[in-house]
C-alpha positions as CSV (number, residue, x, y, z in Angstrom):
1,X,0.0,0.0,0.0
2,X,1.8,3.1,-1.2
3,X,0.9,6.6,-0.3
4,X,2.2,9.7,-1.9
5,X,3.1,12.2,0.8
6,X,5.1,15.3,1.1
7,X,8.0,15.4,3.5
8,X,7.0,16.9,6.9
9,X,9.8,18.9,8.6
10,X,8.8,20.9,11.7
11,X,12.5,21.9,12.3
12,X,14.0,23.0,15.6
13,X,11.7,26.0,15.8
14,X,8.6,23.7,15.7
15,X,10.1,21.3,18.2
16,X,10.8,24.2,20.5
17,X,7.3,25.5,20.1
18,X,5.9,22.1,21.1
19,X,8.1,22.2,24.1
20,X,6.0,25.1,25.4
21,X,3.3,22.5,26.2
22,X,5.8,20.7,28.5
23,X,6.4,24.0,30.2
24,X,2.7,24.4,30.7
25,X,2.5,20.9,32.2
26,X,5.3,21.6,34.6
27,X,3.6,24.9,35.6
28,X,0.4,23.1,36.3
29,X,2.2,20.7,38.5
30,X,3.9,23.5,40.4
31,X,0.7,25.5,40.9
32,X,-1.4,22.5,42.0
33,X,1.6,21.2,44.1
34,X,1.4,17.8,42.3
35,X,5.1,17.2,42.7
36,X,5.4,15.9,39.1
37,X,7.4,18.6,37.5
38,X,10.7,16.7,37.6
39,X,9.1,13.5,36.3
40,X,7.5,15.4,33.4
41,X,10.9,17.0,32.4
42,X,12.7,13.6,32.7
43,X,9.9,11.9,30.7
44,X,10.0,14.6,28.0
45,X,13.8,14.5,27.7
46,X,14.0,10.8,27.8
47,X,11.4,10.5,25.0
48,X,13.3,13.0,22.9
49,X,16.6,11.2,23.2
50,X,15.2,7.7,22.7
51,X,13.2,8.7,19.6
52,X,16.1,10.6,18.1
53,X,18.3,7.5,18.5
54,X,15.6,5.3,17.0
55,X,15.2,7.8,14.2
56,X,18.9,7.7,13.3
57,X,18.9,3.9,13.6
58,X,15.9,3.6,11.3
59,X,17.9,5.2,8.6
60,X,19.8,1.9,8.4
61,X,16.7,-0.1,7.4
62,X,14.1,2.2,5.7
63,X,15.9,2.7,2.4
64,X,14.9,0.3,-0.4
65,X,18.6,-0.6,-1.0
66,X,19.1,-1.7,2.6
67,X,19.2,-5.5,3.2
68,X,16.0,-6.8,4.8
69,X,18.1,-8.9,7.2
70,X,18.7,-5.8,9.3
71,X,14.9,-5.1,9.5
72,X,14.2,-8.7,10.6
73,X,17.1,-8.5,13.2
74,X,15.5,-5.3,14.5
75,X,12.2,-7.3,14.9
76,X,14.0,-10.1,16.8
77,X,15.4,-7.5,19.2
78,X,12.0,-6.0,19.7
79,X,10.5,-9.4,20.6
80,X,13.3,-10.2,23.0
81,X,13.1,-6.9,24.7
82,X,9.3,-7.2,25.0
83,X,9.6,-10.6,26.6
84,X,12.1,-9.3,29.0
85,X,9.8,-6.3,29.8
86,X,6.9,-8.7,30.6
87,X,9.2,-10.6,33.0
88,X,10.2,-7.3,34.7
89,X,6.6,-6.2,35.1
90,X,5.4,-9.5,36.3
91,X,8.3,-10.8,38.3
92,X,6.2,-13.0,40.6
93,X,5.1,-15.2,37.7
94,X,7.5,-18.1,37.1
95,X,8.5,-18.8,33.5
96,X,6.7,-15.8,32.1
97,X,9.5,-14.7,29.8
98,X,9.6,-17.8,27.6
99,X,5.9,-17.7,27.3
100,X,5.9,-14.0,26.5
101,X,8.5,-14.6,23.8
102,X,6.5,-17.4,22.2
103,X,3.3,-15.2,22.3
104,X,5.0,-12.2,20.7
105,X,6.7,-14.4,18.1
106,X,3.5,-16.1,17.1
107,X,1.7,-12.7,16.9
108,X,4.5,-11.3,14.7
109,X,4.3,-14.3,12.4
110,X,0.5,-14.2,12.0
111,X,0.1,-10.4,11.8
112,X,3.1,-9.5,9.6
113,X,2.5,-12.7,7.6
114,X,-1.1,-11.6,6.7
115,X,-0.3,-7.9,6.0
116,X,2.9,-8.5,4.1
117,X,1.8,-11.8,2.5
118,X,-1.4,-10.4,1.1
119,X,0.2,-7.2,-0.1
120,X,-1.4,-4.8,2.2
121,X,2.0,-3.3,2.8
122,X,5.2,-3.7,0.8
123,X,7.7,-6.1,2.4
124,X,10.4,-3.4,3.0
125,X,12.2,-2.1,6.1
126,X,10.0,1.0,5.9
127,X,7.0,-1.3,6.6
128,X,8.3,-4.2,8.6
129,X,9.9,-2.3,11.5
130,X,7.1,0.2,12.2
131,X,4.4,-2.5,11.9
132,X,6.3,-4.8,14.3
133,X,6.8,-1.9,16.7
134,X,3.1,-1.2,16.7
135,X,2.3,-4.9,17.2
136,X,4.7,-5.3,20.1
137,X,4.1,-2.0,21.8
138,X,0.3,-2.4,21.9
139,X,0.4,-6.1,22.9
140,X,2.8,-5.5,25.8
141,X,0.3,-4.2,28.4
142,X,-2.4,-6.7,27.5
143,X,0.2,-9.6,27.8
144,X,1.2,-8.5,31.3
145,X,-2.5,-8.0,32.2
146,X,-3.6,-11.5,31.1
147,X,-0.6,-13.1,33.0
148,X,-1.6,-11.4,36.2
149,X,-5.3,-12.2,35.7
150,X,-4.6,-15.9,35.1
151,X,-2.7,-16.1,38.4
152,X,-5.3,-14.1,40.2
153,X,-8.2,-16.2,38.9
154,X,-6.5,-19.4,40.1
155,X,-5.9,-17.8,43.6
156,X,-9.3,-16.3,44.0
157,X,-11.3,-19.3,42.7
158,X,-9.1,-22.2,43.9
159,X,-12.1,-23.9,45.7
160,X,-14.2,-23.9,42.5
161,X,-11.4,-25.3,40.4
162,X,-10.6,-28.0,42.9
163,X,-14.3,-28.9,43.1
164,X,-14.4,-29.4,39.3
165,X,-11.3,-31.6,39.5
166,X,-12.9,-33.7,42.3
167,X,-15.9,-34.2,40.0
168,X,-13.6,-35.8,37.4
169,X,-13.1,-32.8,35.0
170,X,-9.7,-32.4,33.4
171,X,-7.4,-29.5,34.5
172,X,-8.2,-27.8,31.2
173,X,-12.0,-28.1,31.7
174,X,-11.7,-27.1,35.4
175,X,-9.9,-23.8,34.6
176,X,-11.7,-23.0,31.3
177,X,-14.2,-20.4,32.8
178,X,-11.4,-18.6,34.6
179,X,-9.2,-18.6,31.5
180,X,-12.0,-17.0,29.5
181,X,-12.4,-14.4,32.1
182,X,-8.7,-13.5,32.2
183,X,-8.4,-13.3,28.4
184,X,-11.6,-11.3,28.2
185,X,-10.4,-8.7,30.7
186,X,-7.1,-8.3,28.7
187,X,-8.9,-7.9,25.4
188,X,-11.7,-5.5,26.4
189,X,-9.5,-2.4,26.6
190,X,-8.2,-2.8,23.1
191,X,-11.7,-3.6,21.8
192,X,-13.0,-0.4,23.3
193,X,-10.1,1.6,21.9
194,X,-10.9,0.2,18.5
195,X,-14.5,1.2,18.8
196,X,-13.6,4.8,19.7
197,X,-11.3,5.3,16.7
198,X,-12.5,8.2,14.6
199,X,-15.2,9.2,17.1
200,X,-13.5,9.9,20.3
201,X,-9.9,10.3,19.0
202,X,-7.9,10.3,15.8
203,X,-5.0,7.7,16.0
204,X,-1.4,8.8,15.7
205,X,-0.6,7.0,12.4
206,X,-3.5,8.7,10.6
207,X,-2.7,12.1,12.0
208,X,1.0,11.7,11.1
209,X,0.1,10.8,7.5
210,X,-2.3,13.7,7.1
211,X,0.2,16.1,8.5
212,X,2.8,14.8,6.1
213,X,0.5,15.6,3.2
214,X,-1.2,12.2,2.5
215,X,-4.8,12.0,1.2
216,X,-7.1,11.7,4.3
217,X,-8.9,8.7,2.8
218,X,-5.6,6.8,2.1
219,X,-4.5,7.7,5.6
220,X,-7.7,6.2,7.0
221,X,-7.1,3.0,5.1
222,X,-3.6,2.7,6.5
223,X,-4.9,3.4,10.0
224,X,-7.6,0.8,9.7
225,X,-5.1,-1.8,8.7
226,X,-2.9,-0.8,11.6
227,X,-5.8,-1.0,14.0
228,X,-6.7,-4.5,12.8
229,X,-3.0,-5.5,13.1
230,X,-3.0,-4.3,16.7
231,X,-6.3,-6.0,17.6
232,X,-5.2,-9.3,16.0
233,X,-1.8,-9.1,17.8
234,X,-3.3,-8.4,21.2
235,X,-5.8,-11.3,20.8
236,X,-3.0,-13.7,19.8
237,X,-0.6,-12.7,22.5
238,X,-3.2,-12.8,25.3
239,X,-4.5,-16.2,24.2
240,X,-1.1,-17.8,23.9
241,X,0.0,-16.4,27.3
242,X,-3.3,-17.3,28.9
243,X,-3.3,-20.9,27.7
244,X,0.4,-21.4,28.4
245,X,0.2,-20.1,32.0
246,X,-3.0,-22.0,32.7
247,X,-1.3,-25.3,31.9
248,X,1.5,-24.4,34.3
249,X,-1.0,-24.0,37.2
250,X,-1.5,-27.8,37.4
251,X,0.8,-30.7,38.3
252,X,1.2,-33.7,36.0
253,X,-1.4,-35.4,38.3
254,X,-3.9,-32.7,37.5
255,X,-3.6,-31.0,40.9
256,X,-3.8,-27.2,41.3
257,X,-0.5,-25.8,42.3
258,X,-0.6,-23.4,45.3
C-alpha cells in the first residue's frame, strides 16, 4: 500500500514551540503542588533522546537498498526486549518470559504474515519495522495483564477449580471459565479503543500521514489496517499467554499448584 506524501519537517523551531506544552504541564504541577514537575521533564527529555536514537537507527533499514536482514534482526530484538519487559513487570510469575517470547513471536508471524503476504504493505524495512513496533508495543500491556489475571483467577477461585477436579473434570476443563475471564479482561480495553477510533480520538498514524500531506482517505485505510493489526496481535498474545500459563497451574497429576 503506497501513499504519496510530502515530507514533513517541523524543524528545531517547531520542536521548541511544542516544548511550550511541556512547560505548561510543569507549571500546572507547580501551581497545583502535584510534585510531578521533575518527572515530566525527565519523561520529555528521555522521550526526545530515545526517539532521536531510533530515528537515526531507522535510517539503516528504511531505504529500499538496505538488506532486509537488518529489518528482521530489529524485529527479533523487539521481541526479546518485549519478553524481558513482561518478566520485569510480572516478576512474581515463574517462567513468564519464555511464554511471552512465544506469544509475541506467534503474533508477529501471524500479523506480519497476513499484512505482508497479502500485499497490504510492501515487504520493506519501511513497513516491517514500524508494523512490528506497533504490534509489540500495543500487545505488551495486554500480555502483562492477562498473565496477572490468570494467576489471580487461580488464587481467587481455587475452591471452585478443585471442586471441578474432584468431580472428574480435566485440568483444562476445570480452569476454562477462569481462562476465558482472564483473556476477556485483557482484550476488552483494546476492543474499546478500536470502537472509539475516529469518534473519540484520531489515531497517531493517521494524524501523522495527514500532517505529512497524504490524502485523508488513504491515511484512513492505512490506519484501519494498523488497528486491525493491533487487535489481532493483542488477541494472539493474550490467548497464547493465557493458555500457556493456565497449563502451568497444574501438576502432571492434575492437581492445582498453590
